[in-house]
ZAGUBA-452302 format. One record per residue (C-alpha): x, y, z; residue number from 1. Coordinates in Angstrom, 2 decimals, padded with zeros to 5 digits. Layout:
        c1        c2        c3   dokol
         X         Y         Z     NUM
...
//
This chain:
        c1        c2        c3   dokol
    014.12    000.61    001.92       1
    017.84    000.79    002.20       2
    020.24    002.11   -000.53       3
    023.34    000.79   -001.95       4
    025.78    001.96   -004.49       5
    027.15   -000.30   -007.06       6
    030.54   -000.55   -009.07       7
    031.52   -002.36   -012.27       8
    034.57   -000.03   -012.45       9
    033.74    000.72   -016.19      10
    036.35    002.34   -018.40      11
    035.11    002.98   -021.98      12
    037.68    003.68   -024.68      13
    039.83    005.50   -025.56      14
    042.02    004.51   -022.64      15
    044.44    006.97   -021.12      16
    047.79    006.07   -019.48      17
    046.44    006.75   -015.95      18
    042.92    006.06   -016.63      19
    042.71    002.98   -014.33      20
    044.58    004.80   -011.49      21
    041.99    007.55   -011.64      22
    039.05    005.17   -011.82      23
    040.10    003.29   -008.72      24
    041.03    006.30   -006.65      25
    037.80    008.12   -007.62      26
    035.68    005.10   -006.76      27
    037.25    004.88   -003.31      28
    036.64    008.59   -002.69      29
    032.94    007.98   -003.74      30
    032.54    005.18   -001.34      31
    034.11    007.29    001.42      32
    031.65    009.96    000.55      33
    028.59    007.65    000.59      34
    029.59    006.40    003.95      35
    029.64    009.91    005.44      36
    026.25    010.58    003.86      37
    024.55    007.40    005.40      38
    024.28    005.16    002.42      39
    023.81    001.50    003.60      40
    025.82   -000.57    001.13      41
    028.71   -000.47   -001.34      42
    028.78   -003.40   -003.86      43
    031.75   -004.40   -005.96      44
    031.69   -006.90   -008.82      45
    034.21   -009.56   -009.79      46
    034.76   -009.70   -013.55      47
    037.59   -010.82   -015.66      48
    038.69   -009.89   -019.33      49
    035.41   -007.75   -019.90      50
    036.95   -004.79   -021.74      51
    035.36   -001.42   -021.01      52
    032.52   -002.98   -019.14      53
    034.48   -003.91   -015.84      54
    037.97   -003.48   -014.88      55
    037.44   -005.14   -011.47      56
    039.06   -008.57   -011.14      57
    039.95   -008.16   -007.46      58
    036.88   -006.95   -005.45      59
    038.48   -008.14   -002.13      60
    041.27   -005.66   -002.66      61
    039.11   -002.71   -003.42      62
    036.75   -003.45   -000.46      63
    039.61   -004.02    001.89      64
    040.89   -000.53    001.00      65
    037.47    000.89    001.27      66
    037.09   -000.74    004.73      67
    039.98    001.54    005.97      68
    038.35    004.75    004.66      69
    034.79    004.10    005.93      70
    033.10    003.44    009.23      71
    029.42    002.29    008.81      72
    028.66    001.34    005.15      73
    028.34   -002.36    004.53      74
    030.85   -003.65    002.09      75
    029.45   -006.29   -000.39      76
    030.93   -008.73   -002.75      77
    028.39   -008.31   -005.52      78
    029.57   -010.87   -006.31      79
    032.44   -013.39   -005.69      80
    032.54   -015.71   -008.70      81
    032.43   -019.27   -007.22      82
    033.16   -020.71   -010.79      83
    036.56   -018.97   -011.10      84
    037.82   -019.23   -007.50      85
    038.79   -022.09   -005.32      86
    036.30   -022.40   -002.39      87
    039.13   -022.17    000.28      88
    040.36   -018.92   -001.11      89
    036.79   -017.53   -001.19      90
    036.36   -018.48    002.48      91
    039.72   -016.93    003.43      92
    039.05   -013.61    001.57      93
    035.63   -013.24    003.10      94
    036.85   -013.75    006.44      95
    039.82   -011.17    006.02      96
    037.50   -008.64    004.71      97
    035.02   -009.15    007.67      98
    038.00   -008.74    010.13      99
    039.35   -005.52    008.34     100
    035.85   -003.96    008.21     101
    035.03   -004.98    011.71     102
    032.11   -007.11    010.60     103
    030.77   -005.11    007.75     104
    031.28   -007.78    004.94     105
    028.30   -008.96    002.77     106
    029.05   -012.22    000.96     107
    027.41   -012.29   -002.56     108
    028.01   -015.20   -004.75     109
    027.53   -015.96   -008.49     110
    028.34   -018.15   -011.51     111
    029.55   -015.68   -014.18     112
    027.27   -015.31   -017.19     113
    029.96   -015.15   -019.92     114
    032.04   -017.74   -021.63     115
    034.67   -014.96   -022.09     116
    035.29   -015.29   -018.28     117
    034.73   -018.90   -017.69     118
    036.89   -020.60   -020.39     119
    040.25   -019.44   -019.26     120
    039.40   -020.86   -015.73     121
    038.47   -024.30   -017.23     122
    034.72   -023.82   -016.75     123
    031.88   -024.08   -019.15     124
    028.29   -022.68   -019.41     125
    027.10   -026.21   -019.02     126
    028.83   -026.97   -015.70     127
    028.73   -023.58   -014.00     128
    025.48   -024.16   -012.02     129
    026.87   -027.49   -010.63     130
    030.24   -025.85   -009.81     131
    028.41   -023.05   -007.94     132
    026.30   -025.43   -005.93     133
    029.18   -027.63   -004.92     134
    031.33   -024.63   -003.98     135
    028.63   -023.35   -001.64     136
    028.55   -026.79    000.03     137
    032.33   -026.58    000.51     138
    032.70   -023.09    001.74     139
    030.33   -022.77    004.69     140
    031.81   -025.52    006.89     141
    035.04   -023.53    006.52     142
    033.56   -020.61    008.50     143
    032.84   -022.82    011.37     144
    035.20   -023.61    014.36     145
    037.62   -026.26    013.68     146
    038.61   -027.93    010.39     147
    036.68   -029.20    007.48     148
    037.03   -031.23    004.32     149
    035.22   -031.56    001.05     150
    035.29   -034.38   -001.54     151
    033.06   -033.85   -004.65     152
    033.14   -033.80   -008.45     153
    034.81   -030.44   -008.97     154
    036.66   -029.86   -005.74     155
    038.71   -032.34   -003.54     156
    039.73   -030.51   -000.36     157
    041.58   -032.46    002.34     158
    040.93   -032.01    006.04     159
    042.39   -028.55    006.95     160
    041.71   -025.76    009.38     161
    040.65   -022.70    007.11     162
    041.90   -019.53    008.91     163
    040.96   -016.92    009.69     164
    037.34   -016.96    010.83     165
    034.89   -014.07    010.16     166
    033.74   -011.63    012.84     167
    030.03   -012.16    011.99     168
    028.86   -015.40    013.33     169
    028.29   -017.99    011.94     170
    029.09   -016.11    008.68     171
    028.50   -012.76    006.90     172
    025.00   -012.34    005.24     173
    024.71   -014.27    002.01     174
    023.45   -013.20   -001.45     175
    023.08   -014.75   -004.83     176
    023.56   -012.76   -008.15     177
    020.47   -012.64   -010.26     178
    021.66   -011.79   -013.72     179
    018.37   -013.23   -015.11     180
    015.05   -012.42   -013.44     181
    014.22   -016.07   -013.11     182
    017.14   -016.35   -010.72     183
    015.35   -014.25   -008.15     184
    012.96   -017.05   -007.38     185
    015.94   -019.41   -007.24     186
    017.70   -017.20   -004.68     187
    014.55   -017.48   -002.57     188
    014.46   -021.10   -002.75     189
    018.17   -021.32   -001.76     190
    017.42   -018.95    001.14     191
    019.86   -016.27   -000.08     192
    019.42   -012.60   -000.53     193
    018.69   -011.76   -004.24     194
    020.97   -009.35   -005.91     195
    018.85   -008.44   -008.87     196
    021.27   -006.98   -011.50     197
    018.29   -006.09   -013.80     198
    016.31   -003.08   -014.48     199
    012.66   -003.39   -013.85     200
    009.49   -001.32   -013.49     201
    007.58   -000.89   -010.06     202
    004.93   -003.35   -011.33     203
    007.54   -005.97   -012.26     204
    009.38   -005.47   -008.88     205
    006.13   -006.21   -007.14     206
    005.72   -009.49   -008.98     207
    009.24   -010.52   -008.30     208
    009.25   -009.59   -004.56     209
    006.17   -012.00   -004.32     210
    007.96   -014.74   -006.31     211
    011.00   -014.26   -004.08     212
    009.31   -014.36   -000.67     213
    006.92   -017.17   -001.63     214
    009.99   -019.15   -002.67     215
    011.92   -018.61    000.63     216
    008.88   -019.27    002.84     217
    007.12   -022.07    000.93     218
    009.76   -023.82   -001.17     219
    013.04   -023.43    000.75     220
    015.80   -025.86   -000.22     221
    019.15   -024.56    001.19     222
    022.28   -025.71   -000.72     223
    024.25   -025.99    002.58     224
    023.94   -025.31    006.37     225
    023.87   -021.51    006.42     226
    021.80   -018.79    007.89     227
    018.92   -017.59    005.59     228
    019.13   -014.08    004.45     229
    015.56   -012.76    003.30     230
    016.43   -009.65    001.30     231
    015.79   -008.65   -002.34     232
    017.77   -005.82   -003.82     233
    017.36   -004.42   -007.34     234
    019.66   -002.27   -009.41     235
    018.57    001.10   -011.09     236
    020.28    003.56   -013.29     237
    020.93    006.53   -011.13     238
    021.77    010.25   -011.36     239
    020.32    012.88   -009.20     240
    020.62    016.75   -010.15     241
    018.66    019.82   -009.29     242
    016.43    019.48   -012.48     243
    015.36    016.37   -014.43     244
    017.00    017.83   -017.53     245
    020.34    018.36   -015.84     246
    020.22    014.84   -014.43     247
    019.38    013.40   -017.78     248
    022.35    015.14   -019.47     249
    024.78    013.91   -016.72     250
    023.55    010.38   -017.12     251
    023.88    010.09   -020.88     252
    026.06    007.14   -020.60     253
    023.92    005.25   -017.99     254
    022.62    002.68   -020.40     255
    026.23    001.66   -021.44     256
    026.05   -000.81   -018.40     257
    023.13   -002.69   -019.95     258
    024.40   -002.40   -023.64     259
    027.82   -003.94   -022.64     260
    026.10   -006.62   -020.47     261
    024.09   -007.75   -023.51     262
    027.30   -007.64   -025.59     263
    028.99   -010.06   -023.51     264
    026.07   -012.26   -022.42     265
    023.40   -012.22   -025.21     266
    025.31   -013.48   -028.37     267
    025.51   -016.92   -029.83     268
    027.57   -019.15   -027.46     269
    027.97   -016.00   -025.41     270
    031.24   -015.33   -027.23     271
    032.63   -012.08   -028.39     272
    035.21   -010.82   -030.78     273
    038.88   -011.26   -030.06     274
    040.43   -008.93   -027.50     275
    041.08   -005.41   -028.73     276
    039.03   -005.75   -031.92     277
    035.88   -003.77   -030.81     278
    035.60   -000.30   -029.47     279
    032.46   -000.87   -027.22     280
    031.94    002.91   -026.40     281
    031.83    003.64   -030.22     282
    029.35    000.75   -030.82     283
    027.24    001.94   -027.81     284
    026.95    005.52   -029.33     285
    026.05    004.08   -032.62     286
    023.28    002.08   -030.99     287
    021.90    005.18   -029.23     288
    021.88    007.09   -032.47     289
    019.91    004.24   -034.18     290
    017.73    003.56   -031.33     291
    016.71    006.91   -029.75     292
    013.29    005.71   -028.42     293
    014.86    002.79   -026.64     294
    017.47    004.96   -025.06     295
    014.86    007.37   -023.82     296
    012.68    004.65   -022.43     297
    015.59    003.27   -020.41     298
    016.44    006.70   -018.93     299
    012.79    007.29   -018.06     300
    012.76    003.91   -016.20     301
    015.76    004.63   -014.07     302
    016.24    006.77   -011.05     303
    017.42    009.74   -013.01     304
    016.08    013.19   -012.13     305
    015.57    015.80   -009.52     306
    015.11    014.93   -005.83     307
    011.35    015.50   -006.28     308
    011.11    013.09   -009.24     309
    013.10    010.47   -007.52     310
    011.03    010.67   -004.33     311
    007.94    009.99   -006.46     312
    009.53    006.99   -008.25     313
    010.94    005.49   -004.99     314
    007.38    005.80   -003.38     315
    006.09    003.45   -006.05     316
    008.94    000.92   -005.48     317
    008.41    001.12   -001.82     318
    004.90   -000.24   -002.28     319
    006.52   -003.39   -003.68     320
    008.53   -004.12   -000.57     321
    011.94   -004.06   -002.04     322
    014.44   -004.30    000.67     323
    017.33   -002.40   -001.16     324
    017.65   -000.08   -004.14     325
    021.14   -000.33   -005.60     326
    022.17    002.82   -007.45     327
    024.21    002.51   -010.57     328
    026.03    005.82   -010.77     329
    029.53    004.96   -012.16     330
    028.40    003.96   -015.69     331
    029.89    004.91   -019.06     332
    031.61    008.19   -018.84     333
    029.67    009.66   -016.02     334
    032.18    012.04   -014.23     335
    033.56    011.78   -010.80     336
    032.27    015.29   -010.04     337
    028.72    014.61   -011.20     338
    028.70    011.22   -009.36     339
    029.73    012.95   -005.99     340
    027.10    015.85   -006.52     341
    024.45    013.19   -007.28     342
    025.26    011.19   -004.11     343
    025.37    014.36   -002.03     344
    022.13    015.78   -003.25     345
    020.28    012.35   -002.96     346
    021.77    011.63    000.40     347
    020.62    014.98    001.72     348
    017.22    015.31    000.28     349
    015.84    011.92   -000.47     350
    017.42    009.11    001.63     351
    016.21    010.41    005.13     352
    012.52    010.19    004.08     353
    012.80    006.48    003.10     354
    015.13    005.49    006.06     355
    012.28    006.62    008.24     356
    010.05    003.91    006.82     357
    012.43    001.11    007.57     358
    010.94   -000.21    010.73     359
    007.44   -000.57    009.10     360
    009.07   -002.54    006.29     361
    010.87   -004.86    008.75     362
    007.61   -005.43    010.49     363
    005.92   -006.46    007.33     364
    008.87   -008.75    006.46     365
    008.71   -010.48    009.80     366
    005.07   -011.21    009.26     367
    005.68   -012.51    005.71     368
    008.53   -014.78    006.95     369
    006.32   -016.19    009.77     370
    003.49   -016.55    007.23     371
    001.24   -014.36    009.15     372
    000.95   -012.53    005.88     373
    000.34   -014.78    002.92     374
    001.48   -013.20   -000.29     375
   -000.38   -013.78   -003.62     376
    001.22   -016.20   -006.02     377
    001.73   -013.71   -009.12     378
    002.48   -015.17   -012.47     379
    005.73   -013.66   -013.45     380
    005.66   -014.41   -017.20     381
    004.44   -010.97   -018.00     382
    007.30   -009.29   -016.10     383
    010.35   -010.93   -017.60     384
    011.19   -008.01   -019.91     385
    013.79   -005.64   -018.49     386
    013.80   -001.97   -019.65     387
    016.64   -000.81   -021.67     388
    018.35   -002.06   -024.87     389
    016.02   -004.25   -026.74     390
    018.60   -005.50   -029.19     391
    022.26   -005.16   -030.06     392
    023.19   -003.03   -033.04     393
    023.54   -005.10   -036.29     394
    027.19   -004.11   -036.84     395
    028.07   -005.65   -033.32     396
    026.20   -008.84   -034.27     397
    027.91   -009.24   -037.66     398
    031.29   -008.52   -036.13     399
    030.79   -011.05   -033.55     400
    029.84   -013.64   -036.09     401
    032.91   -012.98   -038.13     402
    035.42   -012.80   -035.39     403
    034.32   -015.16   -032.61     404
    035.65   -018.68   -032.61     405
//
């Protein structure tokens, strides 16, 4: 198993004058620390207008800065929104990051799951899948030597030489965002790495790994002429401390990520109240008080605890053959100091054990991809529930109904 760190750049209210400055500078320092400690990936989202949940509209800028402060860690777009960006600009930015990082760029792609983001860019929930598919078809010829053109329903791009070209040939490794568990199988069918931005149990991970690799080996239908990237990565809440109790105290805001995700994506028409009308951090704390059992269950399901506890949990995940665990440490109001201490302790006492097993995993994967090993077709219906928040608090739903429009 490999290990990544993941950033939404969350900033709950109340906002301070220099809050975003500190947020960005702390995150860069954390990525620099993770690089020194031997973490494999740093993933950065792209989101627009999502107050408190994500203050990161320009991941290419952040990752470019990180490329100059790191040496080995892979720098991942997790993800570039193909619905809110022109394909040419996506290809240009991916290539530039690959050059700046000396070939360490990972190219994750997604659609966006919120009408809050899509509407200002002239996109809808109904057309976003078609826009994504067409953008993929337009982008990959741009990485090749020479010029290209694309004429479709959503993009009409004349014959041009898109420059520069990436270091990695024919292009950086490609990934698809899987904001819904069903999308994991779609990523497999498309031949893309699956970035599973969900929280699942070890049993569920086993089922979805089978679904993914069966799709990529038996039902492959690439959207364009690109190199297949057989990898599945799943996100987990994360906080490592000397004791389980201390880790849980330090990770008190971990479930803010999932609460906010549901807030923006699970409501009627996926709309939310007008900007500035809801204090999401206050709503989140009200939900925790009203749903203590759900909060406790979510924290138990994550990678939150002492090094010994996390080693035991990861051993279960390792048997499912996940390629990468993406660690969500910067969530809610988790402090910079606690995040750094967590990265250091985990990097020193946990990561080396699992890095030593990587060769065996790659051997297993090679046999699966060549179909020397045939994986069971597991029915995934029983594994569609993610752990974490089961429902939004009633006051959020009622506010949304009265103010969304």
